[in-house]
N, C-alpha and C positions, 0 to 999 in steps of 0.2 A: 750643274749648278754652279752660277757664277761666284767666285771665292769673295767678292766685296758685298755680297748680299748678306744683311744680317737677319737674325732668327726672328720668327714671327714674334711680334709684341715687343721688339728691342728696337730703340732707336737711338739718334746721337744727335747733336747740335753742333753746326759748322759756322765759321764766320760771323756775319750779322748777327746770327741766332745767338751763338755762342757767347758774343759780346753783349748783347742785350739781357741774357741772363746771368752774367758775371756782373754787369753793372747793378742789376736788383739785388743779386745774392749781397753784395756788399752792402748795399743800402739798408737791406732787412736785418743783417748782422749789427749794424750800426745801431739802428731801432732797439734792437733787443737789449744789447749791452748797454745802451743808455738807460734802459728802463731797468736794469738790475739783473737781466737774466745771463748767466755765465754761459759761454759758447762750450760745447762738448763736441767731440768728433769720435764716436764709438767705432769700433771696428767692424769691418765688413762680414767678419766670420766668427762665431763664437759655438760653444759648445751646445746642442741642440736645447738641453733642458733650460738653459739661461733664456734662449730666445722665445719659447713657445710658452712658458708658465701654464695657464690652465684653459687657453684658449684654443680650441678646435678649428676656428676660422685661420688664425696664425698658422697653426700645424698645417693646414692644407694649402697653404700660401708660401710656404718656406721650401726651399730647395735644400736638400740635405746630403750628404756626402761621407764617406767613411775617410777620415784623416791616416794617411800612410804612416806620419810620424807618431801616432801616440794610438793608433788604432780605435780611436773614440769617435762617435757620430758628431760631424759638425754640420751647420746650417749658416746659409746666408740670410743674413738680415732682411726680412720682409715688413718690417715695422719697427720704428725706432723706440717706440715707448717701453717695450720689456727691458731695452738696454740702459734708458734712463732709469727706469727702477733700481736695476742693478747698481748703477752708478751712485744713486741715492743712497742705497743700503750700505754701499763700501765706505760712503762718509760716516754713516753712522750719527748723523745730526739730530738732534731734537729741535732745531730751528727751521724756520721758512728759508726752503733753498730753491733757486730757479734756474732753470736750464734752458738753452735755445740749440739748435742744431741745424743744419741743412747738408743731407745726405743723400746720396744715390741709393736706393732700396732695389730689392729684385723678388719679384713674384711669380708663380709658378703660372698664373693666369691673371688676365687684365679682370677690372672690376667696374662697377658703376660709378667708383669714386675716381678710380685710376685708369685712365686711358690704355696706357702701356703697361707692361711688364717690368718697366725701369725708370719708375717716376723717380724725381729727385725731391724727397720730403723734408718740408719744412715746417718747423714748428717751435712752440715754446710750452714748458710744463713747470708748474708750481706744486712744491711739495711741502706739508707740514700744516696746513691750514684746513680747517673743517668748516670756516665761515664761507657763506655765500659770497661775500666780499672778494672772496680768490676765483670764485667764476666768473663774477663781474668784470674782475682784472684782466683774466685771459681771454674774454669775448671782447673786451675793449680793445686789448692788443691785437687780437685778429682782425678786427675792423680796421685799425689802423694800418695793418699789413695789406690788407686788401687795397684800402685808399692809397698807399705808396704804389701798388700795382697798378692803378688808375682804372679800376673795375667799376667803378661809379655805383649807383644808389644799390644798397644791398639789404635784403630782408632777412633778418635772423630767426631761423625756426627753432624752438625751445621744445623739451620734452623732459621726462625723468623716467628712466628704466626703472626706480624704484617702486612705481606703481604697480606695472607688470609685475616685479618680484613679489611685491606683497599678495597678489591673487595667486601667483603659483604657491607661494607658502601655505595658502588655505586650501589647496589642493592635495588630494592623494594620487599623485601620478608620478611616474618612474623618471628617471635622470634623462631616459632618451625621449619619452614623451613631451617632457619640459623643453628639451632642447628643440624638438619639431615644432612646438608652439612656438617658441622664439623666432624659428625660421619663418613661421607664417607670419609673424607680427613684421619682423624684418622685410619681408617683400610684400606686406599690405594686401595680401590676399585674401579678401573676405569669403570667396567661393570655399578655398582651403580649408577656413576656421569653421565655415559649416560643416564640412566633411568631417573634420575633426572632432567636434563637438559632437555630431552624429555617432561617431564610433568608440567615443569616450566619455566616461561619466565625469562630468566636472559640476561641482557643486554651485559655483558661480558663474555657468555658462552665458548668462544675460550679462554679466558685468563684462565679461571678455570682450563680447560683442558690443555693448556700448562703448568700451575703451577703444575699440578700433576706428569708431568714426568720431571721437573727441578731437575735434582740431577747429582753429579760428582764432578769434581775438580772445583777449583775456576773461571774456564771459566764460568760456569754456571750463575755466579753473574754478568758477563758482558752482559750475555743474557738476564737475568732478568731485567738489567738497560734499557735496549731497548725496553723488552717487556711491562714494567710497567711504561714508561716514563710520562704518564699522570696520575699519581698518585703519589702524592708527599709523602704520609704517607710510600708508598712502598719504594719509592727510600730512603729514611731515612732509613729504616730497611735494605735495600741492603749494603747502605754505612756502616752502623754498622758491618755487615758481613765482608765487606771488610778490616774495621779498624782490627778487631779481627783476620781476616786472617793473616794479616800482622804481628800482634804479636805474634800469634801462629806458623807461619813461624819460625820466629826468635827462637823459643823454639826447633824446628826441631820434632813439633807434626806433625803427619800424620792426615789430615783433609780431611773428605768427605762433601759435600753440599747436603741437602735434602730439599728444599725450601717448599715442601708440608708436612713437619712433624708438625704434632700438638701433644702436649703432652695429656695424658689421661684427665687431670684436667683442666677445662676452666678457671681457674684464670691466667694463663699464657698471657702475654701482648707483648712479645717481644723476643728477642733471645731465643732458646731452643738449647739444645744439650743432647747427648747420648755416653755413650763410649761401643765399643765393642773389643771381642778378638774374633779370628779366632776359639777359642776353645768350645766357645760358642754359643747357637743357638739364645740369645736374649741378650738384652742391659745389660750391666751390674751396670751400673750407669746413672742417668739421670737429668737432671734440667733446669734451665732457670731462666728469667726475670717476675716477677709478680709484675710489680708498681700498688701501690693505694690498695692492698690487705687488707690493715690494716684500710680501709675507714670504714666500718661498726663499727669498735672499737673507731673512732674519730680521727685515725691520718693515713692520706694517705701517704705513703711513697714509694720512689722507694726501690726495693728488688730484690734479686738474689741469688740463692742457688742452691745446688743438695742434692741428696740421693740415697740409694742403702740398698739392704738386707744384712746386716753382717752375720744373720744366714746363709744364702744360700751360700754367698762367703767364709766364714770359715769353709764350709764342702765340698767345690766343688773341692778340689784338691785330 
């Protein structure tokens, strides 16, 4: 093997590529700090318990090793959001706090969202507000970020994982079965859902099947209100989407609703969103609400944010 070869899924930027990336990085930091988002640079390595929280998906993506200095298990960050939760908890603030970051991360395998195992994650997060205006703010900032990157026309896909969670709460299923069902929805696999329903007793099987198909324009929100009229938590989640829809439409933003959308990481608790452009085959940026994510650090707070791979987008033109 040639010693200059990089490991599979690991890449680098050189010369003009690196310069283009750096100019965009500086512009994004200027944008975020002007909007009141404080720049943070989390460490590359932390104790594993701080990095994983309760997410099996983050666990699977995290490189782990034994620290020879302390004898404790450490991990290389595979996602910045758990670190922001720790930083926010350390501040012990009751105020709204805003954070931004642009950091290299490392993952054990590439995903649909990250093409490489060594993306550079850029993002912004807002802590301390339950109001949907916070979600609208970070969605708008995400769109400004993509505009700065000269992405072109963007369509926002909106969903709310609280609808799925409300259905799960009504079922007598094990934690592993709930996880399996979550993965089926994450992969949008109708055949796997049919198999799961055939092998598992679900009180609301028809509603799970209906949820899998609920996508389109704002009319699907009205359909969902009728379908889930017996689930107060689902109704609240749909009303949140309706309120966000009204605010986004005032900004002339093109919105698509996908009520079966579940993000890769299980820590999301409410509104989730992704940005698409017709010239790309995958989501360019994504995010959502993850209330209570700092609970394991002693500071359970409302939170919402977004992220994207700046290394990929800086070189995609």
